[in-house]
GUKOLMAR-41856 format. One record per residue (C-alpha): chain; x, y, z; residue number from 1. Coordinates in nm, 2 decimals. Example, Ala and Ser with C-alpha at 12.3 -4.5 7.8 and 13.67 -1.06 7.14 Angstrom:
<sites>
SITE cadena   east  north     up num
SITE      A   1.23  -0.45   0.78   1
SITE      A   1.37  -0.11   0.71   2
</sites>
This chain:
<sites>
SITE cadena   east  north     up num
SITE      A  -0.15   1.00   3.08   1
SITE      A   0.16   0.73   2.96   2
SITE      A   0.17   0.38   3.06   3
SITE      A   0.51   0.14   3.03   4
SITE      A   0.26  -0.12   2.90   5
SITE      A   0.28  -0.19   2.52   6
SITE      A  -0.02  -0.34   2.34   7
SITE      A   0.05  -0.17   1.95   8
SITE      A   0.38  -0.09   1.79   9
SITE      A   0.37   0.16   1.53  10
SITE      A   0.62   0.06   1.26  11
SITE      A   0.71   0.40   1.05  12
SITE      A   1.06   0.38   0.80  13
SITE      A   1.18   0.77   0.84  14
SITE      A   1.41   0.97   0.55  15
SITE      A   1.41   1.28   0.58  16
SITE      A   1.09   1.48   0.56  17
SITE      A   1.14   1.67   0.85  18
SITE      A   0.78   1.84   0.88  19
SITE      A   0.57   1.58   0.75  20
SITE      A   0.74   1.34   0.96  21
SITE      A   0.61   1.66   1.30  22
SITE      A   0.28   1.61   1.13  23
SITE      A   0.32   1.23   1.22  24
SITE      A   0.41   1.17   1.55  25
SITE      A   0.19   1.46   1.64  26
SITE      A  -0.14   1.27   1.53  27
SITE      A  -0.03   0.94   1.70  28
SITE      A   0.07   1.13   1.99  29
SITE      A  -0.30   1.34   1.98  30
SITE      A  -0.46   1.00   2.05  31
SITE      A  -0.66   0.86   2.31  32
SITE      A  -0.45   0.54   2.30  33
SITE      A  -0.14   0.53   2.49  34
SITE      A  -0.02   0.23   2.53  35
SITE      A   0.18   0.22   2.21  36
SITE      A   0.56   0.24   2.10  37
SITE      A   0.69   0.42   1.77  38
SITE      A   0.94   0.26   1.58  39
SITE      A   1.11   0.53   1.42  40
SITE      A   1.34   0.28   1.15  41
SITE      A   1.58   0.56   1.04  42
SITE      A   1.68   0.49   0.67  43
SITE      A   1.97   0.75   0.62  44
SITE      A   1.78   1.10   0.67  45
SITE      A   1.91   1.37   0.80  46
SITE      A   2.07   1.55   1.06  47
SITE      A   1.76   1.78   1.09  48
SITE      A   1.47   1.52   1.09  49
SITE      A   1.70   1.29   1.30  50
SITE      A   1.75   1.54   1.62  51
SITE      A   1.36   1.66   1.52  52
SITE      A   1.27   1.25   1.61  53
SITE      A   1.53   1.29   1.87  54
SITE      A   1.33   1.55   1.96  55
SITE      A   1.01   1.38   2.03  56
SITE      A   1.19   1.07   2.21  57
SITE      A   1.36   1.33   2.45  58
SITE      A   0.94   1.39   2.55  59
SITE      A   0.82   1.08   2.51  60
SITE      A   1.00   0.78   2.62  61
SITE      A   0.78   0.59   2.35  62
SITE      A   0.87   0.70   2.10  63
SITE      A   1.23   0.49   1.95  64
SITE      A   1.44   0.55   1.74  65
SITE      A   1.64   0.31   1.56  66
SITE      A   1.90   0.33   1.26  67
SITE      A   1.94   0.04   0.89  68
SITE      A   2.24  -0.11   0.96  69
SITE      A   2.20  -0.34   0.74  70
SITE      A   2.13  -0.33   0.36  71
SITE      A   1.92  -0.34   0.13  72
SITE      A   1.84   0.02   0.18  73
SITE      A   1.50   0.13   0.18  74
SITE      A   1.15   0.09   0.30  75
SITE      A   1.08  -0.27   0.31  76
SITE      A   1.44  -0.35   0.51  77
SITE      A   1.32  -0.08   0.78  78
SITE      A   1.01  -0.26   0.81  79
SITE      A   1.15  -0.55   0.89  80
SITE      A   1.36  -0.41   1.15  81
SITE      A   1.09  -0.29   1.29  82
SITE      A   0.91  -0.60   1.33  83
SITE      A   1.21  -0.74   1.46  84
SITE      A   1.25  -0.44   1.76  85
SITE      A   0.84  -0.47   1.81  86
SITE      A   0.67  -0.54   2.17  87
SITE      A   0.34  -0.54   2.13  88
SITE      A   0.06  -0.76   2.08  89
SITE      A   0.02  -0.56   1.74  90
SITE      A   0.14  -0.39   1.46  91
SITE      A   0.07  -0.12   1.27  92
SITE      A   0.30   0.00   0.91  93
SITE      A   0.25   0.39   0.87  94
SITE      A   0.44   0.60   0.67  95
SITE      A   0.63   0.86   0.77  96
SITE      A   0.40   1.16   0.62  97
SITE      A   0.05   1.09   0.66  98
SITE      A  -0.18   1.10   0.91  99
SITE      A  -0.39   1.00   1.20 100
SITE      A  -0.73   1.09   1.37 101
SITE      A  -0.69   1.05   1.72 102
SITE      A  -0.95   0.77   1.76 103
SITE      A  -0.75   0.54   1.49 104
SITE      A  -0.51   0.35   1.79 105
SITE      A  -0.77   0.28   2.02 106
SITE      A  -1.07   0.23   1.74 107
SITE      A  -0.83  -0.07   1.60 108
SITE      A  -0.74  -0.18   1.94 109
SITE      A  -1.03  -0.22   2.03 110
SITE      A  -1.19  -0.44   1.74 111
SITE      A  -0.85  -0.69   1.74 112
SITE      A  -1.00  -0.73   2.14 113
SITE      A  -1.33  -0.78   1.97 114
SITE      A  -1.25  -1.05   1.74 115
SITE      A  -0.97  -1.25   1.85 116
SITE      A  -1.02  -1.51   1.55 117
SITE      A  -0.89  -1.25   1.30 118
SITE      A  -0.48  -1.20   1.25 119
SITE      A  -0.58  -0.84   1.10 120
SITE      A  -0.84  -0.61   1.02 121
SITE      A  -0.91  -0.37   0.75 122
SITE      A  -0.96   0.03   0.80 123
SITE      A  -1.11   0.28   0.59 124
SITE      A  -0.85   0.59   0.50 125
SITE      A  -0.94   0.92   0.37 126
SITE      A  -0.71   1.25   0.23 127
SITE      A  -0.46   1.44   0.39 128
SITE      A  -0.42   1.75   0.21 129
SITE      A  -0.31   2.15   0.29 130
SITE      A  -0.24   1.96   0.68 131
SITE      A  -0.69   1.91   0.68 132
SITE      A  -0.77   1.59   0.67 133
SITE      A  -1.09   1.51   0.47 134
SITE      A  -1.29   1.13   0.49 135
SITE      A  -1.42   1.13   0.13 136
SITE      A  -1.46   0.95  -0.16 137
SITE      A  -1.17   0.96  -0.39 138
SITE      A  -0.95   0.69  -0.64 139
SITE      A  -0.68   0.68  -0.31 140
SITE      A  -0.86   0.60  -0.08 141
SITE      A  -0.91   0.25   0.05 142
SITE      A  -1.04  -0.02   0.28 143
SITE      A  -1.36  -0.05   0.19 144
SITE      A  -1.54  -0.33   0.12 145
SITE      A  -1.66  -0.31  -0.23 146
SITE      A  -1.53  -0.60  -0.40 147
SITE      A  -1.59  -0.94  -0.35 148
SITE      A  -1.29  -1.12  -0.40 149
SITE      A  -0.98  -0.93  -0.29 150
SITE      A  -0.70  -1.14  -0.44 151
SITE      A  -0.87  -1.09  -0.78 152
SITE      A  -0.82  -0.72  -0.76 153
SITE      A  -0.50  -0.71  -0.58 154
SITE      A  -0.38  -0.89  -0.91 155
SITE      A  -0.55  -0.65  -1.15 156
SITE      A  -0.39  -0.35  -0.93 157
SITE      A  -0.74  -0.25  -0.78 158
SITE      A  -0.62  -0.25  -0.49 159
SITE      A  -0.87  -0.33  -0.16 160
SITE      A  -0.63  -0.19   0.08 161
SITE      A  -0.26  -0.05   0.17 162
SITE      A  -0.08  -0.22   0.44 163
SITE      A  -0.17   0.14   0.65 164
SITE      A  -0.49   0.07   0.67 165
SITE      A  -0.44  -0.24   0.87 166
SITE      A  -0.38  -0.37   1.17 167
SITE      A  -0.17  -0.62   1.22 168
SITE      A  -0.20  -0.99   1.54 169
SITE      A   0.29  -0.98   1.56 170
SITE      A   0.21  -1.37   1.67 171
SITE      A   0.06  -1.41   1.35 172
SITE      A   0.33  -1.24   1.14 173
SITE      A   0.55  -1.40   1.33 174
SITE      A   0.38  -1.81   1.28 175
SITE      A   0.34  -1.71   0.87 176
SITE      A   0.65  -1.61   0.85 177
SITE      A   0.54  -1.23   0.67 178
SITE      A   0.76  -1.05   0.62 179
SITE      A   0.87  -0.76   0.34 180
SITE      A   1.00  -0.87  -0.06 181
SITE      A   1.33  -0.61   0.09 182
SITE      A   1.46  -0.70  -0.29 183
SITE      A   1.12  -0.43  -0.44 184
SITE      A   1.18  -0.04  -0.47 185
SITE      A   0.78   0.02  -0.53 186
SITE      A   0.45  -0.21  -0.53 187
SITE      A   0.58  -0.36  -0.17 188
SITE      A   0.19  -0.27   0.02 189
SITE      A   0.12  -0.49  -0.28 190
SITE      A   0.33  -0.74  -0.28 191
SITE      A   0.26  -0.79   0.14 192
SITE      A  -0.09  -0.85   0.11 193
SITE      A  -0.09  -1.07  -0.16 194
SITE      A   0.12  -1.25   0.04 195
SITE      A  -0.13  -1.22   0.31 196
SITE      A  -0.35  -1.32   0.14 197
SITE      A  -0.18  -1.66  -0.01 198
SITE      A  -0.09  -1.76   0.33 199
SITE      A  -0.45  -1.78   0.45 200
SITE      A  -0.41  -1.50   0.72 201
SITE      A  -0.80  -1.39   0.86 202
SITE      A  -0.94  -1.11   0.81 203
SITE      A  -1.23  -0.84   0.80 204
SITE      A  -1.28  -0.46   0.71 205
SITE      A  -1.41  -0.28   1.00 206
SITE      A  -1.72  -0.06   0.94 207
SITE      A  -1.55   0.23   1.10 208
SITE      A  -1.52   0.65   0.94 209
SITE      A  -1.20   0.65   0.78 210
SITE      A  -0.91   0.71   1.02 211
SITE      A  -0.67   0.75   0.81 212
SITE      A  -0.53   1.01   0.58 213
SITE      A  -0.35   0.98   0.29 214
SITE      A  -0.08   1.29   0.19 215
SITE      A  -0.14   1.39  -0.15 216
SITE      A   0.12   1.57  -0.30 217
SITE      A   0.44   1.50  -0.35 218
SITE      A   0.68   1.59  -0.51 219
SITE      A   0.92   1.34  -0.44 220
SITE      A   0.75   1.02  -0.36 221
SITE      A   0.84   0.68  -0.55 222
SITE      A   0.54   0.74  -0.80 223
SITE      A   0.74   0.97  -0.97 224
SITE      A   1.01   0.80  -1.00 225
SITE      A   0.96   0.44  -1.15 226
SITE      A   1.13   0.48  -1.42 227
SITE      A   1.53   0.40  -1.34 228
SITE      A   1.69   0.02  -1.50 229
SITE      A   1.66  -0.05  -1.10 230
SITE      A   1.27   0.02  -1.12 231
SITE      A   1.24  -0.20  -1.37 232
SITE      A   1.43  -0.49  -1.17 233
SITE      A   1.23  -0.47  -0.91 234
SITE      A   0.93  -0.48  -1.07 235
SITE      A   1.01  -0.76  -1.26 236
SITE      A   1.04  -0.95  -0.89 237
SITE      A   0.68  -0.79  -0.79 238
SITE      A   0.50  -0.97  -1.12 239
SITE      A   0.74  -1.21  -1.05 240
SITE      A   0.60  -1.26  -0.71 241
SITE      A   0.27  -1.28  -0.74 242
SITE      A   0.29  -1.54  -1.03 243
SITE      A   0.44  -1.73  -0.73 244
SITE      A   0.23  -1.64  -0.47 245
SITE      A  -0.13  -1.65  -0.67 246
SITE      A  -0.01  -2.01  -0.85 247
SITE      A   0.13  -2.16  -0.61 248
SITE      A  -0.32  -2.13  -0.42 249
SITE      A  -0.56  -2.12  -0.69 250
SITE      A  -0.33  -2.24  -0.98 251
SITE      A  -0.43  -2.09  -1.31 252
SITE      A  -0.76  -1.94  -1.18 253
SITE      A  -0.62  -1.51  -1.18 254
SITE      A  -0.39  -1.51  -1.47 255
SITE      A  -0.64  -1.31  -1.69 256
SITE      A  -0.66  -1.06  -1.33 257
SITE      A  -0.30  -1.06  -1.32 258
SITE      A  -0.22  -1.02  -1.76 259
SITE      A  -0.49  -0.66  -1.64 260
SITE      A  -0.24  -0.57  -1.35 261
SITE      A   0.08  -0.59  -1.59 262
SITE      A  -0.13  -0.41  -1.86 263
SITE      A  -0.19  -0.14  -1.62 264
SITE      A   0.13  -0.16  -1.44 265
SITE      A   0.31  -0.10  -1.79 266
SITE      A   0.06   0.18  -1.94 267
SITE      A   0.09   0.43  -1.55 268
SITE      A   0.53   0.31  -1.60 269
SITE      A   0.47   0.45  -2.00 270
SITE      A   0.27   0.82  -1.85 271
SITE      A   0.29   1.06  -2.13 272
SITE      A   0.49   0.89  -2.38 273
SITE      A   0.55   0.56  -2.62 274
SITE      A   0.60   0.18  -2.54 275
SITE      A   0.99   0.09  -2.37 276
SITE      A   1.08  -0.20  -2.52 277
SITE      A   1.34  -0.25  -2.27 278
SITE      A   1.02  -0.27  -2.10 279
SITE      A   0.82  -0.43  -2.25 280
SITE      A   1.09  -0.72  -2.29 281
SITE      A   1.15  -0.79  -1.91 282
SITE      A   0.74  -0.81  -1.98 283
SITE      A   0.63  -1.04  -2.19 284
SITE      A   0.97  -1.21  -2.03 285
SITE      A   0.77  -1.26  -1.71 286
SITE      A   0.46  -1.36  -1.88 287
SITE      A   0.58  -1.65  -2.08 288
SITE      A   0.76  -1.80  -1.78 289
SITE      A   0.44  -1.78  -1.58 290
SITE      A   0.12  -1.77  -1.81 291
SITE      A   0.22  -1.81  -2.22 292
SITE      A  -0.13  -1.81  -2.36 293
SITE      A  -0.09  -1.36  -2.15 294
SITE      A   0.20  -1.40  -2.35 295
SITE      A   0.19  -1.41  -2.68 296
SITE      A  -0.15  -1.18  -2.64 297
SITE      A   0.07  -0.91  -2.44 298
SITE      A   0.37  -0.96  -2.76 299
SITE      A   0.06  -0.86  -3.03 300
SITE      A  -0.07  -0.56  -2.84 301
SITE      A   0.27  -0.45  -2.89 302
SITE      A   0.28  -0.53  -3.20 303
SITE      A   0.00  -0.39  -3.28 304
SITE      A   0.10  -0.04  -3.12 305
SITE      A   0.44   0.01  -3.31 306
SITE      A   0.27  -0.09  -3.62 307
SITE      A   0.05   0.24  -3.52 308
SITE      A   0.29   0.44  -3.49 309
SITE      A   0.35   0.50  -3.83 310
SITE      A   0.03   0.70  -3.86 311
SITE      A  -0.04   0.84  -3.48 312
SITE      A   0.21   0.96  -3.22 313
SITE      A   0.37   0.73  -3.02 314
SITE      A   0.16   0.75  -2.64 315
SITE      A  -0.17   0.77  -2.90 316
SITE      A  -0.07   0.47  -3.08 317
SITE      A   0.03   0.26  -2.69 318
SITE      A  -0.30   0.34  -2.62 319
SITE      A  -0.50   0.25  -2.88 320
SITE      A  -0.38  -0.13  -2.90 321
SITE      A  -0.45  -0.14  -2.53 322
SITE      A  -0.80   0.12  -2.56 323
SITE      A  -1.01  -0.21  -2.45 324
SITE      A  -0.85  -0.20  -2.14 325
SITE      A  -0.80   0.12  -2.04 326
SITE      A  -1.22   0.16  -2.07 327
SITE      A  -1.30  -0.12  -1.88 328
SITE      A  -0.96  -0.04  -1.58 329
SITE      A  -1.18   0.37  -1.61 330
SITE      A  -1.49   0.26  -1.53 331
SITE      A  -1.42   0.01  -1.26 332
SITE      A  -1.26   0.32  -1.10 333
SITE      A  -1.54   0.52  -1.12 334
SITE      A  -1.81   0.27  -0.99 335
SITE      A  -1.54   0.24  -0.72 336
SITE      A  -1.53   0.59  -0.67 337
SITE      A  -1.90   0.60  -0.62 338
SITE      A  -1.95   0.27  -0.38 339
SITE      A  -1.67   0.48  -0.14 340
SITE      A  -1.94   0.76  -0.11 341
SITE      A  -2.23   0.55  -0.04 342
SITE      A  -2.05   0.42   0.21 343
SITE      A  -1.94   0.72   0.40 344
SITE      A  -2.31   0.84   0.32 345
SITE      A  -2.49   0.58   0.54 346
SITE      A  -2.15   0.60   0.81 347
SITE      A  -2.27   0.99   0.82 348
SITE      A  -2.64   0.97   0.84 349
SITE      A  -2.60   0.70   1.10 350
SITE      A  -2.35   0.89   1.32 351
SITE      A  -2.57   1.14   1.28 352
SITE      A  -2.88   0.93   1.40 353
SITE      A  -2.66   0.81   1.75 354
SITE      A  -2.60   1.19   1.79 355
SITE      A  -2.96   1.31   1.82 356
</sites>
């Protein structure tokens, strides 16, 4: 039953991908919880996508289309506009091309009501592949309590959770001025979550089955477009913010972890090729500002890589210069997936016991 009462605000930036947007909206409307509003913030979509959202608005008054009328373009600006226009006690930030299970909204609101001391809560996610939801262990699954130190994992870019794993109290967002960094073209979720933790927001993990399906596909995804000059500048802003937020609260305790995250980012951007001198200089400048010791180490790694290029192809030279880091990273990722798998097995066994 549709209601006029709004408890939960769902904020979703919209930019094209009409079919995927329709799947997400349908999954929201199929939820058992009804006291929500969907704020679809248009970031300059094509007419087909806008007509689709308008069609949903005609049949469901809880859906609202809000056009971004200020710069910069991008999901962070849209999400901030969503916060400003939201009416709910709670807020979730979803992506327009994903999927939620029918119990997602009810479970999240219920858990927040049961845990009034929390500013936000974290829920596990699965995958959405070929329009099918899978509660499975995968490197793209998040929101499981498997790390002992979340800020360390965020610094390393071994992300414990993404923003769509979470439900927030709106009052906590406003009181702590927890707004999206509008200068970022990517890495926005990690920046937001690092802010939340360093600002002292209280949170806990929910012991539930996965309720959010992260869509695996896409030829137009942001991850495919992170090697432009504009994105390099965005990465510089992300790293600068990360150092500022974490060092302001913890001093230099997590400098090594941030350095690990920087190396991961550097290798991800240069995947399939050797070193990028322009990017290396940007990263070196950030390190020298906030952690000169690791700046010197990074510069040494780049020098070793360039020396190895005299013997090996440039890609292999880059990998060999950071081999120890890459191997440790791979081992950690394998262990993380195994831990998620064990958690899911326990959940499934518990559910079976309840049904007997």
